[in-house]
C-alpha positions in Angstrom: 66.8 115.4 111.5 69.5 117.2 113.5 68.9 119.0 116.7 70.9 122.0 117.7 74.3 120.9 119.1 75.4 122.4 122.4 79.1 122.3 123.1 79.9 119.6 125.6 76.7 117.6 125.0 76.3 114.5 122.9 74.6 114.8 119.5 70.8 114.4 119.5 71.0 112.1 116.5 73.8 109.7 115.6 76.1 110.4 112.7 75.3 107.7 110.1 78.7 106.7 108.7 78.9 104.5 105.6 82.1 102.5 106.1 83.7 100.3 103.6 84.6 96.7 104.7 88.3 97.0 104.2 91.4 97.1 106.3 91.6 100.8 105.4 88.7 101.4 107.8 90.5 100.1 110.8 90.5 103.5 112.7 86.7 103.5 112.7 86.6 99.9 114.0 89.1 100.8 116.7 87.2 103.9 117.7 84.0 101.9 118.0 85.5 98.9 119.9 87.6 101.1 122.3 84.7 103.4 123.1 86.4 106.5 121.7 83.2 107.8 120.1 81.4 107.7 123.4 84.4 109.3 125.1 84.2 112.2 122.7 80.4 112.5 123.1 79.5 111.6 119.6 77.1 108.8 118.7 78.2 107.1 115.4 76.2 104.5 113.6 78.5 102.5 111.3 76.8 101.2 108.1 79.0 98.8 106.3 79.2 98.6 102.5 81.5 97.0 99.9 83.7 99.7 98.5 84.0 103.4 98.8 82.0 104.0 95.7 79.0 102.5 97.3 79.6 104.3 100.6 79.8 107.7 98.7 76.6 106.8 96.8 74.8 105.9 100.0 75.7 109.3 101.5 74.7 111.2 98.4 71.4 109.4 98.4 70.8 110.7 101.9 71.1 107.4 103.6 74.3 108.4 105.4 75.8 111.6 106.7 79.5 110.6 106.3 81.2 108.2 104.0 84.6 106.5 103.8 85.9 106.8 100.2 89.1 106.8 98.2 90.3 109.8 96.2 89.2 108.6 92.7 85.4 108.2 93.3 85.4 111.7 94.7 87.4 113.1 91.8 84.9 111.6 89.3 81.8 112.4 91.2 82.7 116.1 91.4 82.3 116.4 87.7 78.6 115.7 88.2 77.9 117.1 91.6 79.6 118.9 94.4 77.2 118.6 97.3 79.8 116.9 99.5 82.9 118.0 101.4 86.1 116.3 102.4 86.9 116.7 106.1 90.0 114.4 106.4 92.1 111.7 104.9 92.8 109.0 107.5 94.9 106.5 105.8 97.5 106.4 103.0 98.1 103.1 101.3 101.0 102.4 99.0 100.3 98.8 98.1 96.6 98.2 98.9 95.7 98.2 95.2 96.9 95.2 93.2 96.7 93.4 89.8 96.3 89.7 90.1 96.8 87.5 87.0 96.1 83.9 86.3 99.1 81.7 85.6 102.4 81.0 87.4 104.9 83.8 88.0 107.5 83.8 85.2 105.0 82.9 82.5 103.4 85.3 80.0 102.7 88.3 82.1 101.6 90.6 79.3 98.1 92.1 79.7 97.7 93.0 76.1 94.4 91.7 74.7 93.6 90.2 78.1 90.2 90.3 79.9 90.7 92.3 83.1 88.0 92.6 85.7 87.8 95.8 87.6 85.0 97.9 89.3 84.7 100.8 86.8 85.1 104.2 88.4 87.1 102.8 91.3 90.6 103.6 92.4 91.5 100.2 91.1 90.7 101.2 87.5 92.9 104.3 87.8 95.7 102.1 89.2 95.3 99.6 86.4 95.5 102.3 83.7 98.7 103.7 85.3 100.2 100.3 85.4 99.4 99.7 81.7 100.9 103.0 80.7 104.0 102.6 82.7 104.4 99.1 81.2 104.1 100.5 77.7 100.7 98.9 77.1 97.9 100.9 75.4 94.9 100.7 77.8 92.7 100.4 74.7 94.3 97.0 73.8 92.9 95.3 76.9 89.3 94.1 77.5 87.8 95.7 80.6 85.1 93.7 82.3 83.1 95.8 84.8 82.6 93.7 88.0 81.4 94.4 91.5 84.0 94.0 94.2 82.5 90.8 95.5 82.5 89.3 91.9 86.3 89.7 91.3 87.7 86.6 92.9 85.1 84.3 91.6 85.5 85.5 88.0 89.2 85.2 88.1 89.2 81.7 89.6 86.6 80.5 87.0 88.6 81.9 84.1 86.0 84.4 83.0 88.7 87.0 83.2 92.5 86.7 82.9 93.3 89.2 85.6 91.7 91.6 88.1 92.6 95.0 89.5 91.4 95.2 93.1 92.1 96.3 96.6 92.6 94.2 99.7 91.4 91.8 100.9 90.4 90.7 97.4 94.0 90.5 96.2 95.0 88.2 99.0 91.8 86.1 98.6 92.4 85.7 94.8 96.0 84.5 95.3 94.9 82.0 98.0 92.0 80.7 95.8 94.2 80.3 92.8 96.5 78.2 95.0 99.7 78.8 93.1 98.0 79.3 89.8 98.2 83.1 89.9 100.5 85.9 90.9 100.6 89.6 91.6 102.1 91.9 88.9 104.6 94.2 90.5 104.1 97.9 89.9 105.8 101.2 90.8 103.6 103.9 89.3 103.9 106.3 92.2 100.2 106.3 93.1 99.6 106.4 96.9 95.9 105.9 97.5 94.2 107.9 100.3 91.1 106.9 102.1 89.0 109.8 103.2 85.9 111.0 105.1 83.4 112.8 103.0 80.3 114.5 104.4 77.1 115.9 103.1 77.6 119.5 102.1 74.5 120.7 103.8 76.0 119.6 107.1 79.1 121.7 106.8 79.2 124.4 109.5 75.9 123.1 111.0 77.5 119.9 112.3 81.1 120.9 112.7 81.0 120.1 116.4 80.0 116.6 115.6 82.7 116.3 112.9 85.3 117.6 115.3 84.3 115.0 117.9 84.4 112.3 115.2 87.9 113.3 114.3 89.0 113.4 117.9 87.9 109.8 118.3 89.8 108.9 115.1 92.9 110.7 116.4 92.7 108.5 119.5 92.4 105.4 117.2 95.4 106.6 115.2 97.5 106.8 118.3 96.2 103.4 119.5 97.2 101.8 116.1 100.7 103.3 116.4 101.2 102.3 120.0 99.4 99.0 120.1 99.7 97.5 116.5 99.2 93.9 117.7 96.0 94.8 119.5 94.8 96.9 116.5 95.4 93.9 114.2 93.4 91.7 116.5 90.5 94.2 116.2 90.7 94.1 112.4 91.0 90.3 112.4 87.8 90.0 114.5 85.9 92.7 112.6 86.5 91.4 109.1 87.2 87.7 109.9 90.6 88.0 108.4 93.5 85.6 108.7 96.7 86.4 110.6 98.7 85.7 107.5 96.8 88.3 105.5 97.3 90.9 108.1 101.0 90.4 108.2 101.0 90.3 104.4 99.2 93.7 104.0 100.0 95.6 107.2 103.2 97.4 106.0 101.3 99.1 103.1 98.9 101.0 105.5 99.8 104.3 107.1 97.0 105.4 109.4 97.2 109.1 110.0 94.8 112.0 109.9 95.6 114.8 107.4 94.6 117.1 104.6 97.3 118.3 102.3 98.1 119.4 98.8 99.0 115.8 97.7 95.3 114.9 97.8 94.4 117.8 95.5 97.2 117.0 93.1 96.2 113.4 93.0 92.5 114.3 92.2 93.6 116.8 89.6 95.7 114.1 87.9 92.8 111.7 88.0 90.6 114.3 86.4 93.0 114.7 83.5 93.1 111.0 83.2 89.3 110.7 83.2 89.0 113.4 80.5 91.8 111.9 78.4 90.4 108.4 78.6 86.8 109.4 78.0 85.6 108.5 81.5 84.1 111.9 81.6 82.7 113.7 78.6 84.1 117.1 77.7 84.0 119.1 81.0 86.6 121.3 82.7 88.0 119.7 85.8 86.3 120.8 89.1 87.9 123.0 91.7 88.8 120.3 94.1 90.2 122.7 96.7 86.6 124.1 97.1 85.5 120.6 98.3 87.8 120.7 101.3 86.4 121.6 104.7 89.4 121.6 107.0 88.0 123.6 110.0 87.1 120.5 112.2 90.5 118.8 111.6 92.4 122.0 112.4 90.8 122.0 115.8 91.9 118.4 116.4 95.3 118.2 114.7 96.3 121.7 113.6 99.5 120.8 111.8 97.9 118.1 109.7 95.5 120.4 107.8 97.5 122.5 105.4 94.8 123.2 102.8 91.2 124.3 102.7 89.0 126.5 104.9 
């Protein structure tokens, strides 16, 4: 598929990038709209999907070269296969994940014995378990209902589940649809989610020039978001058909910055221990997550941001 890359020339084939339809993907939308991919001589074909799990699966099936994905799907997938590499984190989110519960705030907020909808294997499930543990609730006392992201709001509003664990914009959509008949449960479990770029392992080294150009475009987008936040919000509003109220509601929780550091590895190792303890993964030793990191392209773009990996 790929022709030999010559420094200074555009890629012969586009990078197929599976991108999750979420505010976390803003740098990619900015790079496309502002022409940063073209400016860096890399052709990128964005393929939208719902959720990082699906994006990662699309890449591993060979239908994409690069995928946007949160830390947990990578941590779990690495137990089964390691034919992918992580070239960068590009956003940290402290409040993107939420638990929305039916009923007015101040009512019975206990999740014990409740039906909770969540996409199994997603970062939202990990967040939910952390919330339950910090709240003194045994995760085994709740009834988990495995739902696709697009099913979460409908099932909560209809009463098929009592609560959902989700990411934005589903949290905001759920609260709006419940129209005062629901609330978000506050949590301070210390989990800061990262959204990352994973690539097919077979392309490592072979397509480093393309990856470097991709990251240079995202570095431009990062600076644009920092310097022109209102213009960046407008791009997100147009791209995802989002309301201004939602953007103001969620914007403070997103930190758009390229990086690769030990915190990502520590988070994935913690998730691996959780997966083994809770029976998400059957009886295997945790993978060597550091071996999944391919930092060389990022080091050429933003040297101080890559503190781990080769």
